[in-house]
N, C-alpha and C positions, 0 to 999 in steps of 0.2 A: 278409475279407468285402467285397464290393463296396459302393460308396457307396449305390447305389439300394437294396440289401438292408437296409443299416443304417437308411436313411431310412424305409423301409417299416415296419420294426420299431418305430421311434420313433413314427411316425404311427398305428400300430395301437393306441397307448396315449395319445397326446396330440394335441390340436388345434394345428396349427402353420401359420402363414402363410408365404408364399413367402420374404420377406426373412429370417425367423427360421430357416427350414430352410437357407437359404443360409449364414446365420451359423454354423451348426453345422459347416460345412465351409469356412469363410471363408478359411483360410490355404492352401487348395488352389486354385490357379488365381487369382492375385491380379488379373489383368486383367479379370475378370468381376465385376460388382457382386453383392451378396448377393441382391437381388431376382431378377435373371436367373438366378443360380446355383440358387436354390431352385426357380424355375419350371422350369428345365431338368431338375433331378432329378425333379420330379413328372412332367414330360413323359416322361422315360425310363421311369418306373414305369408310367405310363399306356399307353405303347406296348407294354410287356411284357404288360400285362393284355389289350390288344387282340389281341396275338399269340396268347395262350392261348385267347381266344374263337374266333379263326379256325381254330385247330388242334383245336377241339372240346373243349378243357378249360374249359368254361364256368363250372364251379363255382369254380375257382381265379381265373379272370379276373374274375368278378363280385365275388368277395371283395375282390380288390385294388382294383377300381373303387369299391366301397363305402367302403373305408378312405380313399382319397385324395379322394373326394368329401366325405365327412362330416368327416374330421379334417384334410384338406388344403385344403378349399374349392376344389377343382380343377374348374372349370366344364365342361371337355370330358367329364369322368367322369360328371357329372350328366346330360349330354346322351345319352350311350350308355345309361345306366341307364334313362332315360325311354323310349328306343327299345325297350328290353327289357321295358318295363312293370314296372320295379322302382322302388319309391318309397323315398326316404330320409327317415325321420322323426327329428327331433332338435331340440336347442336351436339358437338362432342362433349362427353361427360366431364365436367369439372366441379368438384365438390365446392359448395358455396361456403362451407364453414372453414375449410383449410386452404381453399384456392389451389388444391393439388400439391401443397407443400409437403405433406406427409409422404407422397410418392417420390419426392425429389431428394429426400434426406441422404440417400446413399452416396450421391455424387458429392455432397458437401462433407459427409463423413470421410470419404476418400481423401479429399483435399486437406482436411484437418489432420488426419493421420500422417499424411506425407509431410506436412509442416512440422509435426511433432518429432519426426525422426532425428532431427539435429538437436533436440532438447532433452536434457536429463531430468526425469521426473518420475514420481511414484503415484501421484494422485492428480486428479483434474476435476473441473466443474464446467458445465455447459450452460451457456446463456444464448438466447435468440432474440432477434428483433423481427417482428412480423408487421404486415400492413395494418394500420389502425382500423381500416374498414372491416377486416375479419373479426376483430374484437367487438366492434359495434354490432355486427350482424349476429354474432354469437349471443351477445347480451339481449338483443331484440328477441331472438328465438327462445331463449331461456325465460324471458319475461312473458312472452305471448302464450307459451304452452305450460307455464308454471312448473318449470323443471328445477328440482332441488338437489340433483345428484350429479351435476355436471363437473367434469374436469376441464379446466381452461386449456385452450390450444397450446399456449406457451409451455405450460407444464407438461403436456403430452409430448411435445417436440423435444423438450429438454430431457425427459425421461427416456424416450426412444433412442435419441442420439447417444445419450450416456450409456445405455445398455449395449448398443451395438459397438461403441468405441471400446468398452470394457472387454468385449469378446475379441475384438481385433488387436488390441494392444496389450492385454493382460494387466493393465493398470485399473485403478478403481476410482469411483467418484467420491469426492470428499467435499462436504458442504461448508465446513468451518474455515479451514486453512489449506485449500488445495495448492499444489505446486504450480499448476497451470490453469489459466482460464481460456476456454475455447468459446469464442463468440461468433455466431453465424447470423449475418444480416441477410435475411431472406428478401428484403426490399431491394437491396443493391447487389445481391448475389456475391457477397464478400465473406470470406472466412478469415478471422483474425485469431492468432494464437499468441498468448502473452504469458510469460513465466512470472509468477509472483515474486516480488522483491524478497531478498534475503537480508536479515538484519544481524549484525555481529557487534556485540558489546566488547569493549576492551579498555585498556589504559595505555596512554602513550607517554613516553619520556622524551623530552626535547633536550638534546645533549649539547646543542650549540645555540648561541644567541643570534639575533638578527634574522630570524625566520618567523614569518607570521603564521598564525594557525590557518587562515584562509587565503585564497588567492587575492592579491592586493593590486588592483588596477591603478595605473598612474593617475594621480590627482590632476596633473597638469593637462594631459591630453585625453583623459577618460578612455584610455585603451586604444586610441588611434595610432599612437606612436609619435615620439617627439625627441628632441635632443636630451631632455632631462632623463628620459628612461632608456636612452640609447636605441630608440625606435622599436622597443619591445612591447610597448603598451602597458608595461607593468612596473610597479615601484620595486617589488622584490621578485626575483626570478623563480623562486621555488616556495612552496608552502607545506605545512604539516599535512594538510588534507590531501595534497597531491602525492607526497611521499608515501602516504598510506593507501590512498584510493587507487592510484594508477596501477601498482602491481596487483592489487586485488581484482581490478577490472579484468586483467589478463588471465588471472587464475580461473575466474568464473566465466570467462568469455561472455561478459555482460555488455549491455548497451551503454550504461553510464553508472556513476556512483554519486552518492550524496552523503556529505559528512555532517554529523551532529555532535557537537562538543558540549561538555558540561561547563559552560563558561569558556573564557579564553584568557590567556596571559598576554602581557605586552610583548612586542616583537623582540625586545632586548632581554627578556627574561627566559631563564631555562626552566624546565619542568623536571624535577628529580623525584626521589623517593618511590612511591608506588605508581606515580604517574597520574595524568588527568583522565577521567572517564570520558569515553566517546562511544558513539554508535555509528558504524558505517552501513549505509543502505546500498545494497547492490541491486541495481534495477535491470530487470529482464535478463537474468543470468541463463546461459545455456547449460551450465554445469551447476550442480547443487551439493553433491556429497564430497566436500573437501575437508580434510582433517585440519583442525584448528592449528595444530603445531606446525603443519606445512605452510599455512598462511603466514604465521608469525615469522617463520624462517625466511620465506621469500621476501617479505617486507623489510625485515631487519637486515638481510644481506644486501638489499638493493638501495638502502637509504643512505649509504656512504657515511655511516656513523653519525648521522644527524638526528635520527629518530629511532626509537625502539618501542615496539608494542608488546604487550603481555596481557595475561589473564583473559584471553579471548573466550567468548561463549556465544552460541547462537541464541537469539532472543526474539521476542515478538515486537511488532511495531509500537505497541503501547508503551514500551520502555522509553521511547524518545521523549514523549510528553513528560513522563516522570523525571527523566534526566534534566530537562530544561527547568522544571519547577524546583527541583531539589537544589540545582546549581545556585539559585538565588539565596538560599538559606543555609546550605551545607557548610560545615566547618572547613576552613582552608588554613594552611600554615605556610608562612613565607619566611625566607631568610633574606635579610636586607643589609647591605653594607652602606653605612651612612657617614657622611662627612659633615662636621659641625664647624662653622666659622668661629674662630676664636678659641677652639678647643672645648673639651667637655670633661668634667670631673666624675669620680665615682659617686659622689653625693648627688650630683645632678641626674645621673643615670638611675640611681636608686629611686629618686622622686618620680622620674619618668615611668619606671616600672610600676610603682604604686598608683600613679595617676591613671594608667591605662589598664588597670586590673578590672575586668568585667564592666566595661563602660560603653555607653551608647555614643557613637560618633555621628554628628550631622554633617552630611557631605553634599554640597551642591555639585552638580555635574562639572567635572574638571574642564578647565579652559581648553586643554589639549584635545578633548574629544567632543567638544560642543558641536562641531560641524556634522557629526554623525550620531549624536545622542540628544534626546530631549533635555532641556534645561529644567531640572527639578531637584528637590532635596531628597536624599536617601538617608535613612537612619539605620545604621548597621552596628552590630555589637563587636567589640574587641574583647576577647576572653582573657588573653594574657599577652604580656611582652616580656621576653627574657633578653638580656644583653650580655655582650662580651666586648671588652675594650681591646682594640687593635693597636691604636697609638693615641697620642694626646688629643687628636682631633678626628679620629675615625673609630667607629664601633660597629659591631654586628648586632642586629636585633632579630629575634625569632618572634614573629607575630602570628597568633592564632585568632581568627576572626570569622565572621559570617561571610559567605560568598557575596560578591557584588561590591565589595569595598575596594576603592582605588588606593592601593598601598603607597604609591609615590606621593600622593597628595596628603596622606596621613602624616608622612614625614615632612613635606615642605609647607603644608598649610594652604597652598594654591591661592596666595593673596587673600587669605581669610575665608575662602569658600569651604574649607574643611575645618571643623571645630569639634573637640580640641585637636591640635596637631603637635608633632614633636617640636616644630619651630616655636609654637606658642608656649608650650610648657617649659622648654629650655630657655626661652627668650633669646634664642640665637638661631640664625639661619641654618637649617639642616637640609641636606639634599641627598637623594638616593644615588649611590655610585653603581651598585649591582643589585639585582633582584632575582631570586630563585623561588619557584613554587616547590615546596618540599613535601606537601601532603594535601590531598583533596579527598574529603570524606566520600 
């Protein structure tokens, strides 16, 4: 059956605007947009009706003109019918396939463009929400008339809006990683504009002790405020993530930030050397094109010599998952100052070094973290231990091991929960005095 014949059958039952009629045959003739395609199909039907009138087949010609006038809103058909003194009575024309949404997109586009004026971006993507009944109606017509070349309404709207916004803003549509998502909810009449998060990888050095990596709520009052926390609701008043995240939030004029660290050190441990890897996620930023060296300078200048960040680079979200996975197995090197009850000899330390050369340590969750960690046994490798005597009962140990190993418990033994331990091998009570992270792979 010819396209015009199928289109006439459809319009004899349904009100359809030009773009939606074109959509039903969209995959035929890709170089013509759906609006012109639908108009051309209606024009073809109109010409056929006029031909019938000229040949004296007025009844059939008039019937066709009534269909495309009433259900196709085709103006030339109205004109001919008026000349023939034939009136068309009926409700206001509203396309059954799009519900008139295609005619309303300009007002939504205007709203979106206005909202984007305060956001720095180069690319965008459009998404829409439409009434489900329109989707169901389209599926029913597609099935009933065996249509194989239909472009879905959502795709048509996305494409039309994207093209118009490109012309108005000079920006372009990007499907993979757009800077901004424009979402139009036609059901509620709402336009939302959301900037895609920015992810920055870097390394941080923690230059002072007694600073937690993350915000630490007071354990006693659970953040409500009490005498123990001086009514602040917090056990520690500052954190690494805040020292990094808060200045970056202002730089990017963002909604909020989220910090992702490659493991974490104890509160009383410093992080030196290359620093600990991290990713800072900047959520809904209004600015995007910030030089990395400027970011590092602002953070480092504002951190009051508590924290320093370096080696910054823009990355994708996928790196966060890789960072978390690798943190559990990546090599880490620690420098530990250790005190031994009763003193320690060179021979005892030599035996310690040999014992912990490339060895698997079985470590049950330390008592000190049981309230926030599951009680299980971890098996982690220590690659090497090097020592330096400080005094008769104090020495320094440089320990290279797998990530996830609790170093303080390797020293103390944690009442036998870590095996072997320095306490067990020396057969003397050993305790950690100071701990520094000096390298993270």
